[in-house]
N, C-alpha and C positions, 0 to 999 in steps of 0.2 A: 316862774316867779311866784312866791307865796302870795296869797290873797290876804292882805291885812285890812283891818277896820279903819280905812282912811276916809277923807271927805269925798273922794270920788266914788266910793262904794255906796251906791244908793240902796239902802236896806229896805227890804220888804217887811212890813209889820209882822210881829210874831203871830198874831191871830190869823193873818192871811195865809202865812206859810202853813200853820197848823191846820187850817181849813183845807188847803190843797192836799197836804200829806195824809192827814188823819181821816178826812171825811170823803174826799173824792178819790176813789180807788183808781179810776181811769187816769186822772192827772198824775197820781203817784207812780204809775208805770211808764210814764213818758219822760225821756231825758229832758231836764229843764233847760229853758232858753236863757234865763237870766241868772246872774250871780246874786248871792244873798249875804247878809251879815253873818259872820261866823258864830257869834254868841247866840244869835237867834236860831240858827240851824242846830247848834249844839243842844239848846234847850228843847227844841222840838223833838229831836231824836232821844234825848234824855227822858222826856216825858213818855215816849213810846216804850222805852225799855223798862219803865216802872211796872208795866203790865206783865213783864216776865215773872216766872216763879222765883221764890227765894232759894238760892242754890244751897243754903245751909239745911234746908228741909228736903232737899233732893236726895233720898236714900236709895235711888236707882243707880246713879252714876258711880263709876269707879274713879272718876277723875278729881283732881285737886280743886277744892272750892274755897280754901282759905290759905292765904299767903301772908307773910310778914311784911310790914311797911318797907323794910330794906329791899325786899324782893321787888316790890312795885317800883321802887326808885331805880333799881338796876334795869328793870324792864324799860322804863322811860329813857334811861341813858343809852340803851342798846337798840332803840327802835330803828336806827339807820344801819345797823350792822348786818351784812349779808354773810351767812355762815359759809357759803361756798367760796367766797373771795378771800382765800387764805393769805394771798400776797398783800392785799390792802389792809387786812385786819389780822396781823400775825398773833397778837395776844389772844384774840378770840379763838384762833386755830389752836394755839398752844393749850388753852383751857379745855377745848374739846378733847385733845389728845390725853391730857392729864386725867380727865373723867374716864376715858376708855381704860386706862391702865389702873385707875382706882377700882373700877368695876371688875376688871380682870383679877385683881388681887382679892376683892370681896368674894368672887365666884371661884377662887382657887385654881386659876389657870397656871399650868407649870411654866408658862412664859409670860407672867404678868407684866413684866417690864418691856416686852418686845412683841407681844401678840398684836393682832389687828382687830379693829372695830371702828364703828362710826356712830354719830348721832343721826337720827332720822326725824321725820315730822311726827312720828308716833310709832306705836308698837306694830301696827299693821304693816307699815313699810319695812320695819326691821324683820318681821316674820317672813315677808316675801324674799328679802335678801338671804335669810337663812335657808329657805326652800330652794332658791336658785343655786346656792352653793352645793346643797345636797344633790341636786339634779346634775350639775356639771361634773361633780366628782364621781357620781354613779356612772355617767356616760364614759368617763375616762376608764373606769374599771371594766366596763362592758366591752369597750373597744379593744382594750389590752387582751381580753380573752377571746376576741373575735366573735362576740355575741351581739344580738340585735339591741338597738336602743330605741325601738319604736313604741314600746308599751310600758313606760314607767308608771309606778303606782306609789302612793304615799299613804301610810297607815296612820290613823288618828282616832281619837274618841269624839265625844261631843265637843265641837270646837266653835270658836268665834267665826263670824262670816268671812274674815280675811282669808282663812285657809280654803274656803270654797272658791273665793276669787282667785287665789293663787293657782289652784288646780285647773280652773277653767281658763284663765288667762295664759298659762304656761303649758297647757296640754299634758296634764298629769292626771292619771286615773285616781280619783279619791276613794280610798277605802276607809270610810267612816264607820267605825264599829257602833252599831245601834245599841241604845239602852235596852235592857231586858230585865223585867221584874224589878227586884231591888238593886240590881247592878246599874248604877248611873254614871260610872266612870270607865275609862280604859283600864284593862288589866293585862298582866303579863300573859295569861292564858289566851286571851282573845287576840293579842298581838301575834302570838306564835301560830295560831290557826291561819293567819293571812299572809305570812311572809313567803316570798319567793325571790328568785334572782332578779326580778324586775322591780323589787321594792327599793326605792332610792333612800328611804329613811322612815323613821317613826317620829311623829310629833307627840310629845308628852306634855300635857298642860299642867302647870303649877298654879292652880287656881282656876277651876272650870267656871265659866260665866254663869251657868245655870244653877249650880249648887254651892259654889265657892270652895269646893274641896280640892286638895292636891292629888294628882294622879301619881302612881308609884314609879318614879323614875328608876330607882335602884333595882327594884324587882324586874322591871322590863329590861334593863341593861343586862342583868344576870341571864335571862332566858335567851337574849340575843348572843351573849357570849357562848352559851351552850350550843345554840344553833350553828354558829360559825365553827365550833370545834367538830361538830357532827357532819356538817354539809359543806363547809368552806364559804358559805354565803355570809358576806360581811355587810351588816346593815347599821347605819349611823343613827344617832338620836339627835333631834333638835328639841330643846326645851322651850316651849312657849311660856315664858315667865312674865307675861304682861303685868301681872300683879305680884305673883309669888316670888319673883326674883329679888324684889325689894323688901320682902317680908321674911322669907325663910332664914336668911343669914342672921336675923335679929330675934325672931320669935322661935325658930326651930334650928338652932346651930348644930344639933346632933343629926339632923336629916341630911343624908347624902343624896344629892340631886344634881350637882353642878359639874364643873370641870375636873373634879376629883375622879369622876368616872371617865376613863379614856374614850368610851363610846359616845359620850356627849360632845359633839363637835361644835355646836353653836347654841347661843341663847339670845332670845329677844326679850326686851323689857320696856315698860312704859315709865319714863321719868315723870310724866304728869299724872301718874296714879300714885302708888305708894312710895314712889321716889320723891313726892311732895313738890315737884317743880310745877311752874305754871303750864297751862295747856299748850301742847305743841311740840313735845320732845319725846323721842323713843331712843332705844339703844340696840345695836346689833353687835355681838362679839363672837369671836371664834376662839376655840381652845388654844390653838397654835397657829402661827402665821400661815403655814402651808394648808390649813383647812379651808381658807378662802382661795378659790382658784384664781390664778393671775388673769385669766380671760375676762373676769368680771370687773377688773380694775382698769379705769381709763385715765390717761394723762391728758390734761388740757393746759394750754398756755396762753389763752386769749383774754385772761383777766389780769395780765401783768407779770405772771410768773408761772413756772411749771409746777403742776400739782396733781396728785392722784385723786380720783373720785370713784366711789362705787355705790353710792346711795342712788335710789331711783329718782328722787327729786333733785333739782339743781339749786336754784336760788331759794333761800328760806331764811327766816330770822335767826339771829344768833343769841337773842336775849334769853330764850328758854334754856339754852345750853349754859350760858353764863350763870343763870340762877340755879341750875342744877349743881354747878360747881360751888356756888355759895352755900347750898344746903349741905353738901358733903363736908365743907369746912365748918360751917355753923353748928351742925349737929354731931358729926362723927358717929361712930358706932353707938356710943352711949345715948346720944339724942334720938337717933332712929329707934333704938331699942325701947326707950321710954315712951315715945309717941305710939309706936305700934303695939306695945304691951297694953297701954291704956285703951286703945281702940279694941283690941282683942277681948279685954275684960268687959268692956261695955257690950260687945256682941254676945258674950256668954250670959251677962246679966239680963239682956233682953230675951234671950232664948229661954231662960228659966221663967221669967215673968209671962211671956206670951204662951209658953207651953202650959202654964197653969190656967189660962183663960177657959179651957174646956173643949172647944170644938176643934182645936188644932193639934196636929202631930208634927213635931219638929223633925225636919229632914236633915238639917245640918245645924249643930248647936254651938258653933264658934270655936270648936277645938280642932287644932291640927291643920287649919287652912287659912283662908282670908278672914279678917275681922268682919263679922257679920253673922247672919243666920238666915235660914229659909224654912218654910213650913208648908204643909198641905192641910186640907180639911180631913178630919178623921173619917167622916162618912159623908162624902160629897153628894151621894145619891139621895140621901134623906134630909139633907140640910135645907133650911129655908132661905139661905143666901149662898152666893158664890164668893170666891176670893176677888173676882172682878168687882162685885158689889162693894166689898170692903175697901178695895183700892179707890173706887169712886168716892166713897164717903170720906176717906182720909184726904183725898185731893181737895175737897171742899174746904178743909181746914188748913190747906197749904202743904200737906205732907205728900210727897211722891213715893209711894211704896208699891212697886210694880207687881202685878200678877201676870203669869204667862204659862202657856203650855210647854211641855218638854219636847225635845226632838224625837225622831223615830227611835225605837218603836214604842215610846211611852207618851204619845200625844194625849192619851187619856188622863195623864197626871198633870194637874194644874198646881203650881206652887206660887208662893209669895216670898219676896226676898228683901232683906235690909242690908245695905252696905254701911259699915262704920268707917268714917274717914277722920283725918285730923281736923279739928274744929267742932266735932260733934261732942257734946258734953253730957254728963250724967243728968243735969237739969233738963236738957232737951230730951233725953231718953225718957225721963219720968213724965214730961209733958206729952210725949208721943203715946206712952202707955195709957194715960188718962183718956186721950182722944180715941185710941183703939178700943178701950174697954167700953166707952160710951157708944161707939159705932157698932160694936159687936152686940151689945145689949139691945140696941134699937133694931138691928137687923134680925135678931132672933125673935122679935115680936111679930114679924111679918108672917103672912100665911105661907104654907109650903108651896114651893114652885113645882109645876109639872116636871116629871123626870125625863120626858121624851125629847132628847136631843138638845136640851138647853145648854148644858156645859160644852157640848161639841160645837154648837153654833157660836157661842161666845168666844171659844178658844180660837176659832178661825179668824177672828177679827183682831187678834193681838199678835204683833210681831215677836219673833223669838229672841232677837238679839237686843240685850240691854247693856252692852259692855261699855259704851261710851268711848271706845278707842279712838 
């Protein structure tokens, strides 16, 4: 029964609760004995959350930080809807199905009206579903040829941590192509070097976490076509479109990366990134229905009706899916194109301005990938500050602009990155530039740091993954 603010509810004064929660850490880790007034508890927690950063100034996250009032209203109205319970909430289930087919159409599936897909809690879960389908289909091909299924491998470039999890959890050898010199992405040439009959697929990332650039799906598909012609080895592609799958159709419609390529069997995407939905929704889609093995689909009937399920999670909220549907109808292609184009233009604007500061070399200038930019120090060895120093200075002003070292074999390279999302404005960009210029001018006045191991020591303290998936 819900706890209402009635006469029998003996409220503890706000100051006493705040004292327990905010000041006594031991008390705050113990499950409370008594009940409290709901408004008092709300205000206490609200006061704590004020100490969080301003999400609009968080230029590290890929995730949605601004939503329309109507989306908030739909989220409130959908708080009790369980996405998995399709018999109890048939309209929510129908909305999920419509979203799948809309995305299949957007990504040029030859069976857009009948192919299969599902919502997930985020792009990481969707990526794992894509990986599992690759593994099951590879095992079928191997068994049909009478060959071993003991040593599957998966080829990828610099990837988000979910792919490391997939390979470890599901016993697949990870063939992660290391960065070398100026090559910071997966290339067709590097893929071809590593393919064999145990390769269950190639993961191509449309928007690399570290540099925001798109990897060349089309070129990789071509070399795999040639490989099959020459050797008979058939290797599928999964596109990790966590960010890029909601960007490329609107910003780069001429780019061929999706289900127009028969070798692309599945795509994952984050609805809560450039799909503009609230946090907590991803999408997994297959090119054609048969590309998802039947063995991965389960039928359950203990929620009141018989229903198929193939997501990893079971119960999960339906509100984010409903709000994704709202965005599709509210914006359409025109609206998504306008929002993403404005974000891309702001990324290029910042790249021009920051590149002119002097000490920075722009690594990605906002053209051809995710809206944003990243840069390195032109001469890190002789600089009197590091990008970590700059990140710390900006954080004092409320701006989160991450600095981090790159994956193998370029751990020596430290870069800084800005993501541009819906809700970030030109006025905010100019304010950021003023703070950055002031911070750089102050840092350049400091004495030179000793060169012996400073950058390496600092880099070890910073985690690699800033995806926010």
